[in-house]
mmJSON file of the N, C-alpha and C atoms, coordinates in Angstrom:
{"data_MODEL":{"atom_site":{
"group_PDB":["ATOM","ATOM","ATOM","ATOM","ATOM","ATOM","ATOM","ATOM","ATOM","ATOM","ATOM","ATOM","ATOM","ATOM","ATOM","ATOM","ATOM","ATOM","ATOM","ATOM","ATOM","ATOM","ATOM","ATOM","ATOM","ATOM","ATOM","ATOM","ATOM","ATOM","ATOM","ATOM","ATOM","ATOM","ATOM","ATOM","ATOM","ATOM","ATOM","ATOM","ATOM","ATOM","ATOM","ATOM","ATOM","ATOM","ATOM","ATOM","ATOM","ATOM","ATOM","ATOM","ATOM","ATOM","ATOM","ATOM","ATOM","ATOM","ATOM","ATOM","ATOM","ATOM","ATOM","ATOM","ATOM","ATOM","ATOM","ATOM","ATOM","ATOM","ATOM","ATOM","ATOM","ATOM","ATOM","ATOM","ATOM","ATOM","ATOM","ATOM","ATOM","ATOM","ATOM","ATOM","ATOM","ATOM","ATOM","ATOM","ATOM","ATOM","ATOM","ATOM","ATOM","ATOM","ATOM","ATOM","ATOM","ATOM","ATOM","ATOM","ATOM","ATOM","ATOM","ATOM","ATOM","ATOM","ATOM","ATOM","ATOM","ATOM","ATOM","ATOM","ATOM","ATOM","ATOM","ATOM","ATOM","ATOM","ATOM","ATOM","ATOM","ATOM","ATOM","ATOM","ATOM","ATOM","ATOM","ATOM","ATOM","ATOM","ATOM","ATOM","ATOM","ATOM","ATOM","ATOM","ATOM","ATOM","ATOM","ATOM","ATOM","ATOM","ATOM","ATOM","ATOM","ATOM","ATOM","ATOM","ATOM","ATOM","ATOM","ATOM","ATOM","ATOM","ATOM","ATOM","ATOM","ATOM","ATOM","ATOM","ATOM","ATOM","ATOM","ATOM","ATOM","ATOM","ATOM","ATOM","ATOM","ATOM","ATOM","ATOM","ATOM","ATOM","ATOM","ATOM","ATOM","ATOM","ATOM","ATOM","ATOM","ATOM","ATOM","ATOM","ATOM","ATOM","ATOM","ATOM","ATOM","ATOM","ATOM","ATOM","ATOM","ATOM","ATOM","ATOM","ATOM","ATOM","ATOM","ATOM","ATOM","ATOM","ATOM","ATOM"],
"id":[1,2,3,4,5,6,7,8,9,10,11,12,13,14,15,16,17,18,19,20,21,22,23,24,25,26,27,28,29,30,31,32,33,34,35,36,37,38,39,40,41,42,43,44,45,46,47,48,49,50,51,52,53,54,55,56,57,58,59,60,61,62,63,64,65,66,67,68,69,70,71,72,73,74,75,76,77,78,79,80,81,82,83,84,85,86,87,88,89,90,91,92,93,94,95,96,97,98,99,100,101,102,103,104,105,106,107,108,109,110,111,112,113,114,115,116,117,118,119,120,121,122,123,124,125,126,127,128,129,130,131,132,133,134,135,136,137,138,139,140,141,142,143,144,145,146,147,148,149,150,151,152,153,154,155,156,157,158,159,160,161,162,163,164,165,166,167,168,169,170,171,172,173,174,175,176,177,178,179,180,181,182,183,184,185,186,187,188,189,190,191,192,193,194,195,196,197,198,199,200,201,202,203,204],
"type_symbol":["N","C","C","N","C","C","N","C","C","N","C","C","N","C","C","N","C","C","N","C","C","N","C","C","N","C","C","N","C","C","N","C","C","N","C","C","N","C","C","N","C","C","N","C","C","N","C","C","N","C","C","N","C","C","N","C","C","N","C","C","N","C","C","N","C","C","N","C","C","N","C","C","N","C","C","N","C","C","N","C","C","N","C","C","N","C","C","N","C","C","N","C","C","N","C","C","N","C","C","N","C","C","N","C","C","N","C","C","N","C","C","N","C","C","N","C","C","N","C","C","N","C","C","N","C","C","N","C","C","N","C","C","N","C","C","N","C","C","N","C","C","N","C","C","N","C","C","N","C","C","N","C","C","N","C","C","N","C","C","N","C","C","N","C","C","N","C","C","N","C","C","N","C","C","N","C","C","N","C","C","N","C","C","N","C","C","N","C","C","N","C","C","N","C","C","N","C","C","N","C","C","N","C","C"],
"label_atom_id":["N","CA","C","N","CA","C","N","CA","C","N","CA","C","N","CA","C","N","CA","C","N","CA","C","N","CA","C","N","CA","C","N","CA","C","N","CA","C","N","CA","C","N","CA","C","N","CA","C","N","CA","C","N","CA","C","N","CA","C","N","CA","C","N","CA","C","N","CA","C","N","CA","C","N","CA","C","N","CA","C","N","CA","C","N","CA","C","N","CA","C","N","CA","C","N","CA","C","N","CA","C","N","CA","C","N","CA","C","N","CA","C","N","CA","C","N","CA","C","N","CA","C","N","CA","C","N","CA","C","N","CA","C","N","CA","C","N","CA","C","N","CA","C","N","CA","C","N","CA","C","N","CA","C","N","CA","C","N","CA","C","N","CA","C","N","CA","C","N","CA","C","N","CA","C","N","CA","C","N","CA","C","N","CA","C","N","CA","C","N","CA","C","N","CA","C","N","CA","C","N","CA","C","N","CA","C","N","CA","C","N","CA","C","N","CA","C","N","CA","C","N","CA","C","N","CA","C","N","CA","C","N","CA","C","N","CA","C"],
"label_alt_id":[null,null,null,null,null,null,null,null,null,null,null,null,null,null,null,null,null,null,null,null,null,null,null,null,null,null,null,null,null,null,null,null,null,null,null,null,null,null,null,null,null,null,null,null,null,null,null,null,null,null,null,null,null,null,null,null,null,null,null,null,null,null,null,null,null,null,null,null,null,null,null,null,null,null,null,null,null,null,null,null,null,null,null,null,null,null,null,null,null,null,null,null,null,null,null,null,null,null,null,null,null,null,null,null,null,null,null,null,null,null,null,null,null,null,null,null,null,null,null,null,null,null,null,null,null,null,null,null,null,null,null,null,null,null,null,null,null,null,null,null,null,null,null,null,null,null,null,null,null,null,null,null,null,null,null,null,null,null,null,null,null,null,null,null,null,null,null,null,null,null,null,null,null,null,null,null,null,null,null,null,null,null,null,null,null,null,null,null,null,null,null,null,null,null,null,null,null,null,null,null,null,null,null,null],
"label_comp_id":["MET","MET","MET","PRO","PRO","PRO","PRO","PRO","PRO","PRO","PRO","PRO","LEU","LEU","LEU","THR","THR","THR","TRP","TRP","TRP","ARG","ARG","ARG","GLU","GLU","GLU","ARG","ARG","ARG","GLU","GLU","GLU","VAL","VAL","VAL","THR","THR","THR","ARG","ARG","ARG","LEU","LEU","LEU","PHE","PHE","PHE","ALA","ALA","ALA","GLU","GLU","GLU","GLY","GLY","GLY","CYS","CYS","CYS","SER","SER","SER","THR","THR","THR","GLN","GLN","GLN","GLN","GLN","GLN","VAL","VAL","VAL","ALA","ALA","ALA","LYS","LYS","LYS","ARG","ARG","ARG","LEU","LEU","LEU","HIS","HIS","HIS","ILE","ILE","ILE","SER","SER","SER","THR","THR","THR","LYS","LYS","LYS","THR","THR","THR","VAL","VAL","VAL","ALA","ALA","ALA","THR","THR","THR","HIS","HIS","HIS","ARG","ARG","ARG","ALA","ALA","ALA","HIS","HIS","HIS","VAL","VAL","VAL","PHE","PHE","PHE","ARG","ARG","ARG","LYS","LYS","LYS","LEU","LEU","LEU","ASN","ASN","ASN","ILE","ILE","ILE","SER","SER","SER","SER","SER","SER","LEU","LEU","LEU","ALA","ALA","ALA","GLU","GLU","GLU","LEU","LEU","LEU","THR","THR","THR","ARG","ARG","ARG","PHE","PHE","PHE","ALA","ALA","ALA","VAL","VAL","VAL","LYS","LYS","LYS","HIS","HIS","HIS","GLY","GLY","GLY","LEU","LEU","LEU","THR","THR","THR","PRO","PRO","PRO","LEU","LEU","LEU","ASP","ASP","ASP"],
"label_asym_id":["A","A","A","A","A","A","A","A","A","A","A","A","A","A","A","A","A","A","A","A","A","A","A","A","A","A","A","A","A","A","A","A","A","A","A","A","A","A","A","A","A","A","A","A","A","A","A","A","A","A","A","A","A","A","A","A","A","A","A","A","A","A","A","A","A","A","A","A","A","A","A","A","A","A","A","A","A","A","A","A","A","A","A","A","A","A","A","A","A","A","A","A","A","A","A","A","A","A","A","A","A","A","A","A","A","A","A","A","A","A","A","A","A","A","A","A","A","A","A","A","A","A","A","A","A","A","A","A","A","A","A","A","A","A","A","A","A","A","A","A","A","A","A","A","A","A","A","A","A","A","A","A","A","A","A","A","A","A","A","A","A","A","A","A","A","A","A","A","A","A","A","A","A","A","A","A","A","A","A","A","A","A","A","A","A","A","A","A","A","A","A","A","A","A","A","A","A","A","A","A","A","A","A","A"],
"label_entity_id":["1","1","1","1","1","1","1","1","1","1","1","1","1","1","1","1","1","1","1","1","1","1","1","1","1","1","1","1","1","1","1","1","1","1","1","1","1","1","1","1","1","1","1","1","1","1","1","1","1","1","1","1","1","1","1","1","1","1","1","1","1","1","1","1","1","1","1","1","1","1","1","1","1","1","1","1","1","1","1","1","1","1","1","1","1","1","1","1","1","1","1","1","1","1","1","1","1","1","1","1","1","1","1","1","1","1","1","1","1","1","1","1","1","1","1","1","1","1","1","1","1","1","1","1","1","1","1","1","1","1","1","1","1","1","1","1","1","1","1","1","1","1","1","1","1","1","1","1","1","1","1","1","1","1","1","1","1","1","1","1","1","1","1","1","1","1","1","1","1","1","1","1","1","1","1","1","1","1","1","1","1","1","1","1","1","1","1","1","1","1","1","1","1","1","1","1","1","1","1","1","1","1","1","1"],
"label_seq_id":[1,1,1,2,2,2,3,3,3,4,4,4,5,5,5,6,6,6,7,7,7,8,8,8,9,9,9,10,10,10,11,11,11,12,12,12,13,13,13,14,14,14,15,15,15,16,16,16,17,17,17,18,18,18,19,19,19,20,20,20,21,21,21,22,22,22,23,23,23,24,24,24,25,25,25,26,26,26,27,27,27,28,28,28,29,29,29,30,30,30,31,31,31,32,32,32,33,33,33,34,34,34,35,35,35,36,36,36,37,37,37,38,38,38,39,39,39,40,40,40,41,41,41,42,42,42,43,43,43,44,44,44,45,45,45,46,46,46,47,47,47,48,48,48,49,49,49,50,50,50,51,51,51,52,52,52,53,53,53,54,54,54,55,55,55,56,56,56,57,57,57,58,58,58,59,59,59,60,60,60,61,61,61,62,62,62,63,63,63,64,64,64,65,65,65,66,66,66,67,67,67,68,68,68],
"pdbx_PDB_ins_code":[null,null,null,null,null,null,null,null,null,null,null,null,null,null,null,null,null,null,null,null,null,null,null,null,null,null,null,null,null,null,null,null,null,null,null,null,null,null,null,null,null,null,null,null,null,null,null,null,null,null,null,null,null,null,null,null,null,null,null,null,null,null,null,null,null,null,null,null,null,null,null,null,null,null,null,null,null,null,null,null,null,null,null,null,null,null,null,null,null,null,null,null,null,null,null,null,null,null,null,null,null,null,null,null,null,null,null,null,null,null,null,null,null,null,null,null,null,null,null,null,null,null,null,null,null,null,null,null,null,null,null,null,null,null,null,null,null,null,null,null,null,null,null,null,null,null,null,null,null,null,null,null,null,null,null,null,null,null,null,null,null,null,null,null,null,null,null,null,null,null,null,null,null,null,null,null,null,null,null,null,null,null,null,null,null,null,null,null,null,null,null,null,null,null,null,null,null,null,null,null,null,null,null,null],
"Cartn_x":[100.747,101.288,100.029,100.483,99.3,99.369,98.097,98.565,99.4,99.608,100.722,100.084,100.714,100.158,100.484,100.134,100.614,101.535,102.248,103.433,102.928,101.292,100.971,100.592,99.898,99.281,100.308,101.635,102.967,103.34,102.772,103.767,102.125,101.201,99.956,100.228,100.783,100.672,101.812,102.932,104.517,103.92,103.066,103.398,102.039,100.996,100.652,101.407,101.73,102.723,103.328,104.01,104.555,104.031,102.89,101.846,101.269,101.284,100.572,98.988,98.277,97.409,97.013,95.499,94.689,94.87,94.967,95.316,97.032,97.468,99.205,99.42,99.022,99.437,98.673,97.546,97.505,98.721,98.844,99.49,100.847,101.61,102.619,102.41,102.002,101.577,100.853,100.395,99.306,98.534,97.634,96.419,95.232,93.865,93.067,92.639,92.429,92.077,91.378,89.998,89.448,90.142,91.317,92.144,92.853,93.376,93.976,93.208,92.015,90.917,90.534,90.579,90.546,91.304,92.869,93.766,93.609,93.658,93.318,92.646,91.801,90.581,91.322,91.766,92.048,93.039,93.958,95.145,94.377,93.331,92.7,92.209,91.398,90.598,91.711,92.692,93.954,94.365,94.689,95.32,94.687,93.136,92.289,92.842,92.453,93.009,91.885,91.446,90.649,91.061,92.23,92.847,94.515,94.517,95.687,96.96,96.38,97.837,97.548,96.902,97.455,98.375,97.521,98.67,99.599,99.847,101.724,102.39,101.76,102.424,102.52,101.881,101.864,103.379,103.66,104.436,105.622,105.663,106.916,107.745,106.607,107.018,107.391,107.369,107.159,108.473,108.991,110.138,109.517,108.519,107.814,108.378,108.498,108.912,109.419,111.201,111.704,111.076,111.662,110.81,111.591,111.622,112.451,111.363],
"Cartn_y":[127.168,126.229,124.729,123.58,123.15,122.204,122.906,122.697,121.472,121.806,120.707,119.067,118.327,116.574,116.459,115.263,114.851,113.621,113.255,112.702,111.292,110.449,109.256,109.818,111.033,111.123,110.716,111.36,111.662,109.868,109.065,107.798,106.834,107.387,106.948,107.487,108.959,108.974,108.398,108.568,107.476,106.357,105.669,104.185,103.705,104.871,104.946,105.164,106.196,106.588,105.63,104.909,103.267,102.179,102.294,101.468,100.82,100.476,99.807,99.873,98.644,98.89,99.46,99.604,100.064,98.865,97.765,96.37,96.484,96.71,96.228,97.693,98.872,99.864,99.716,99.158,98.921,97.777,96.537,95.888,96.016,97.126,98.044,98.631,99.621,100.445,99.695,98.785,97.855,98.659,99.11,99.686,98.839,99.7,98.915,99.524,98.921,99.164,100.289,100.724,101.512,102.966,102.977,103.927,104.545,103.398,103.993,104.63,104.45,105.067,106.201,106.645,107.939,108.96,108.295,108.774,109.563,108.36,109.247,110.161,110.627,110.795,112.445,112.29,113.808,113.883,113.303,113.697,114.402,113.528,114.18,115.62,115.925,116.829,118.043,117.763,118.703,119.374,118.481,118.887,118.833,118.792,119.246,118.262,117.125,115.835,114.67,114.068,113.115,111.776,111.46,110.412,110.008,109.036,108.49,108.99,109.104,109.488,111.289,111.779,113.428,113.206,111.725,111.321,111.403,110.458,110.087,111.342,112.236,113.285,114.475,114.505,115.252,115.189,113.438,112.752,113.027,112.615,112.816,114.163,115.421,116.684,117.066,116.864,117.22,115.894,115.153,114.207,113.125,113.05,111.877,110.511,110.504,109.21,109.42,108.567,109.058,108.399,108.714,108.341,106.954,106.334,104.656,103.887],
"Cartn_z":[91.146,91.474,92.287,92.243,93.017,94.38,95.219,96.268,97.267,98.353,98.381,98.744,98.708,98.82,99.891,101.019,101.774,101.478,102.2,102.49,101.765,102.304,101.972,100.363,100.328,98.709,97.615,97.958,97.327,97.303,98.03,97.863,96.964,97.167,96.517,94.912,94.562,93.711,92.768,93.677,92.684,92.513,92.938,92.878,91.875,91.222,90.66,89.36,89.387,87.941,87.646,88.804,88.304,87.604,87.626,87.115,87.896,89.483,90.452,90.743,90.15,90.538,91.849,92.29,93.87,94.323,94.032,95.263,95.075,94.251,94.831,95.369,95.23,95.767,97.395,97.556,98.9,99.693,98.695,99.751,99.885,99.192,99.27,100.772,100.427,101.834,102.856,103.14,103.922,104.765,103.453,103.737,102.936,103.379,102.515,100.882,100.303,98.905,98.791,99.856,99.76,100.345,101.208,101.909,100.543,99.446,98.319,97.497,97.31,96.598,97.307,98.814,99.39,98.835,98.947,98.588,97.525,96.28,94.793,94.781,95.211,94.897,95.474,96.801,96.798,96.341,95.823,94.962,93.539,93.291,92.159,91.66,93.011,93.872,93.384,94.245,94.732,93.395,92.815,91.501,90.253,90.382,89.438,88.103,88.139,86.763,87.488,86.069,86.561,85.523,85.564,84.746,85.602,85.4,85.634,84.297,83.557,82.571,83.014,83.293,83.485,85.05,86.125,87.548,87.165,86.306,85.759,85.349,84.055,84.029,84.959,85.83,87.522,87.925,88.444,89.017,88.474,86.883,86.122,86.517,85.827,86.0,86.998,87.992,89.387,90.807,89.613,89.962,91.278,91.223,92.053,91.494,89.988,89.343,88.23,88.118,86.848,85.739,84.49,83.29,82.682,83.01,82.619,82.195],
"occupancy":[1.0,1.0,1.0,1.0,1.0,1.0,1.0,1.0,1.0,1.0,1.0,1.0,1.0,1.0,1.0,1.0,1.0,1.0,1.0,1.0,1.0,1.0,1.0,1.0,1.0,1.0,1.0,1.0,1.0,1.0,1.0,1.0,1.0,1.0,1.0,1.0,1.0,1.0,1.0,1.0,1.0,1.0,1.0,1.0,1.0,1.0,1.0,1.0,1.0,1.0,1.0,1.0,1.0,1.0,1.0,1.0,1.0,1.0,1.0,1.0,1.0,1.0,1.0,1.0,1.0,1.0,1.0,1.0,1.0,1.0,1.0,1.0,1.0,1.0,1.0,1.0,1.0,1.0,1.0,1.0,1.0,1.0,1.0,1.0,1.0,1.0,1.0,1.0,1.0,1.0,1.0,1.0,1.0,1.0,1.0,1.0,1.0,1.0,1.0,1.0,1.0,1.0,1.0,1.0,1.0,1.0,1.0,1.0,1.0,1.0,1.0,1.0,1.0,1.0,1.0,1.0,1.0,1.0,1.0,1.0,1.0,1.0,1.0,1.0,1.0,1.0,1.0,1.0,1.0,1.0,1.0,1.0,1.0,1.0,1.0,1.0,1.0,1.0,1.0,1.0,1.0,1.0,1.0,1.0,1.0,1.0,1.0,1.0,1.0,1.0,1.0,1.0,1.0,1.0,1.0,1.0,1.0,1.0,1.0,1.0,1.0,1.0,1.0,1.0,1.0,1.0,1.0,1.0,1.0,1.0,1.0,1.0,1.0,1.0,1.0,1.0,1.0,1.0,1.0,1.0,1.0,1.0,1.0,1.0,1.0,1.0,1.0,1.0,1.0,1.0,1.0,1.0,1.0,1.0,1.0,1.0,1.0,1.0,1.0,1.0,1.0,1.0,1.0,1.0],
"B_iso_or_equiv":[0.0,0.0,0.0,0.0,0.0,0.0,0.0,0.0,0.0,0.0,0.0,0.0,0.0,0.0,0.0,0.0,0.0,0.0,0.0,0.0,0.0,0.0,0.0,0.0,0.0,0.0,0.0,0.0,0.0,0.0,0.0,0.0,0.0,0.0,0.0,0.0,0.0,0.0,0.0,0.0,0.0,0.0,0.0,0.0,0.0,0.0,0.0,0.0,0.0,0.0,0.0,0.0,0.0,0.0,0.0,0.0,0.0,0.0,0.0,0.0,0.0,0.0,0.0,0.0,0.0,0.0,0.0,0.0,0.0,0.0,0.0,0.0,0.0,0.0,0.0,0.0,0.0,0.0,0.0,0.0,0.0,0.0,0.0,0.0,0.0,0.0,0.0,0.0,0.0,0.0,0.0,0.0,0.0,0.0,0.0,0.0,0.0,0.0,0.0,0.0,0.0,0.0,0.0,0.0,0.0,0.0,0.0,0.0,0.0,0.0,0.0,0.0,0.0,0.0,0.0,0.0,0.0,0.0,0.0,0.0,0.0,0.0,0.0,0.0,0.0,0.0,0.0,0.0,0.0,0.0,0.0,0.0,0.0,0.0,0.0,0.0,0.0,0.0,0.0,0.0,0.0,0.0,0.0,0.0,0.0,0.0,0.0,0.0,0.0,0.0,0.0,0.0,0.0,0.0,0.0,0.0,0.0,0.0,0.0,0.0,0.0,0.0,0.0,0.0,0.0,0.0,0.0,0.0,0.0,0.0,0.0,0.0,0.0,0.0,0.0,0.0,0.0,0.0,0.0,0.0,0.0,0.0,0.0,0.0,0.0,0.0,0.0,0.0,0.0,0.0,0.0,0.0,0.0,0.0,0.0,0.0,0.0,0.0,0.0,0.0,0.0,0.0,0.0,0.0],
"pdbx_formal_charge":[null,null,null,null,null,null,null,null,null,null,null,null,null,null,null,null,null,null,null,null,null,null,null,null,null,null,null,null,null,null,null,null,null,null,null,null,null,null,null,null,null,null,null,null,null,null,null,null,null,null,null,null,null,null,null,null,null,null,null,null,null,null,null,null,null,null,null,null,null,null,null,null,null,null,null,null,null,null,null,null,null,null,null,null,null,null,null,null,null,null,null,null,null,null,null,null,null,null,null,null,null,null,null,null,null,null,null,null,null,null,null,null,null,null,null,null,null,null,null,null,null,null,null,null,null,null,null,null,null,null,null,null,null,null,null,null,null,null,null,null,null,null,null,null,null,null,null,null,null,null,null,null,null,null,null,null,null,null,null,null,null,null,null,null,null,null,null,null,null,null,null,null,null,null,null,null,null,null,null,null,null,null,null,null,null,null,null,null,null,null,null,null,null,null,null,null,null,null,null,null,null,null,null,null],
"auth_seq_id":[1,1,1,2,2,2,3,3,3,4,4,4,5,5,5,6,6,6,7,7,7,8,8,8,9,9,9,10,10,10,11,11,11,12,12,12,13,13,13,14,14,14,15,15,15,16,16,16,17,17,17,18,18,18,19,19,19,20,20,20,21,21,21,22,22,22,23,23,23,24,24,24,25,25,25,26,26,26,27,27,27,28,28,28,29,29,29,30,30,30,31,31,31,32,32,32,33,33,33,34,34,34,35,35,35,36,36,36,37,37,37,38,38,38,39,39,39,40,40,40,41,41,41,42,42,42,43,43,43,44,44,44,45,45,45,46,46,46,47,47,47,48,48,48,49,49,49,50,50,50,51,51,51,52,52,52,53,53,53,54,54,54,55,55,55,56,56,56,57,57,57,58,58,58,59,59,59,60,60,60,61,61,61,62,62,62,63,63,63,64,64,64,65,65,65,66,66,66,67,67,67,68,68,68],
"auth_comp_id":["MET","MET","MET","PRO","PRO","PRO","PRO","PRO","PRO","PRO","PRO","PRO","LEU","LEU","LEU","THR","THR","THR","TRP","TRP","TRP","ARG","ARG","ARG","GLU","GLU","GLU","ARG","ARG","ARG","GLU","GLU","GLU","VAL","VAL","VAL","THR","THR","THR","ARG","ARG","ARG","LEU","LEU","LEU","PHE","PHE","PHE","ALA","ALA","ALA","GLU","GLU","GLU","GLY","GLY","GLY","CYS","CYS","CYS","SER","SER","SER","THR","THR","THR","GLN","GLN","GLN","GLN","GLN","GLN","VAL","VAL","VAL","ALA","ALA","ALA","LYS","LYS","LYS","ARG","ARG","ARG","LEU","LEU","LEU","HIS","HIS","HIS","ILE","ILE","ILE","SER","SER","SER","THR","THR","THR","LYS","LYS","LYS","THR","THR","THR","VAL","VAL","VAL","ALA","ALA","ALA","THR","THR","THR","HIS","HIS","HIS","ARG","ARG","ARG","ALA","ALA","ALA","HIS","HIS","HIS","VAL","VAL","VAL","PHE","PHE","PHE","ARG","ARG","ARG","LYS","LYS","LYS","LEU","LEU","LEU","ASN","ASN","ASN","ILE","ILE","ILE","SER","SER","SER","SER","SER","SER","LEU","LEU","LEU","ALA","ALA","ALA","GLU","GLU","GLU","LEU","LEU","LEU","THR","THR","THR","ARG","ARG","ARG","PHE","PHE","PHE","ALA","ALA","ALA","VAL","VAL","VAL","LYS","LYS","LYS","HIS","HIS","HIS","GLY","GLY","GLY","LEU","LEU","LEU","THR","THR","THR","PRO","PRO","PRO","LEU","LEU","LEU","ASP","ASP","ASP"],
"auth_asym_id":["A","A","A","A","A","A","A","A","A","A","A","A","A","A","A","A","A","A","A","A","A","A","A","A","A","A","A","A","A","A","A","A","A","A","A","A","A","A","A","A","A","A","A","A","A","A","A","A","A","A","A","A","A","A","A","A","A","A","A","A","A","A","A","A","A","A","A","A","A","A","A","A","A","A","A","A","A","A","A","A","A","A","A","A","A","A","A","A","A","A","A","A","A","A","A","A","A","A","A","A","A","A","A","A","A","A","A","A","A","A","A","A","A","A","A","A","A","A","A","A","A","A","A","A","A","A","A","A","A","A","A","A","A","A","A","A","A","A","A","A","A","A","A","A","A","A","A","A","A","A","A","A","A","A","A","A","A","A","A","A","A","A","A","A","A","A","A","A","A","A","A","A","A","A","A","A","A","A","A","A","A","A","A","A","A","A","A","A","A","A","A","A","A","A","A","A","A","A","A","A","A","A","A","A"],
"auth_atom_id":["N","CA","C","N","CA","C","N","CA","C","N","CA","C","N","CA","C","N","CA","C","N","CA","C","N","CA","C","N","CA","C","N","CA","C","N","CA","C","N","CA","C","N","CA","C","N","CA","C","N","CA","C","N","CA","C","N","CA","C","N","CA","C","N","CA","C","N","CA","C","N","CA","C","N","CA","C","N","CA","C","N","CA","C","N","CA","C","N","CA","C","N","CA","C","N","CA","C","N","CA","C","N","CA","C","N","CA","C","N","CA","C","N","CA","C","N","CA","C","N","CA","C","N","CA","C","N","CA","C","N","CA","C","N","CA","C","N","CA","C","N","CA","C","N","CA","C","N","CA","C","N","CA","C","N","CA","C","N","CA","C","N","CA","C","N","CA","C","N","CA","C","N","CA","C","N","CA","C","N","CA","C","N","CA","C","N","CA","C","N","CA","C","N","CA","C","N","CA","C","N","CA","C","N","CA","C","N","CA","C","N","CA","C","N","CA","C","N","CA","C","N","CA","C","N","CA","C","N","CA","C","N","CA","C","N","CA","C"],
"pdbx_PDB_model_num":[1,1,1,1,1,1,1,1,1,1,1,1,1,1,1,1,1,1,1,1,1,1,1,1,1,1,1,1,1,1,1,1,1,1,1,1,1,1,1,1,1,1,1,1,1,1,1,1,1,1,1,1,1,1,1,1,1,1,1,1,1,1,1,1,1,1,1,1,1,1,1,1,1,1,1,1,1,1,1,1,1,1,1,1,1,1,1,1,1,1,1,1,1,1,1,1,1,1,1,1,1,1,1,1,1,1,1,1,1,1,1,1,1,1,1,1,1,1,1,1,1,1,1,1,1,1,1,1,1,1,1,1,1,1,1,1,1,1,1,1,1,1,1,1,1,1,1,1,1,1,1,1,1,1,1,1,1,1,1,1,1,1,1,1,1,1,1,1,1,1,1,1,1,1,1,1,1,1,1,1,1,1,1,1,1,1,1,1,1,1,1,1,1,1,1,1,1,1,1,1,1,1,1,1]
}}}
């Protein structure tokens, strides 16, 4: 089982899985693009993944975003 993600990491993961860019995530969450990149890096490290495709697969598998 992967380590737990923080609430913000889950939000960033969901938005990336739904196809948002770094800039779009930053705008929606009212944070800087650097902060988004930091959250994404933390998620990648915690989940031992290296691509947005893997991140999307994780998000769908764990119910963070629906398959539509």
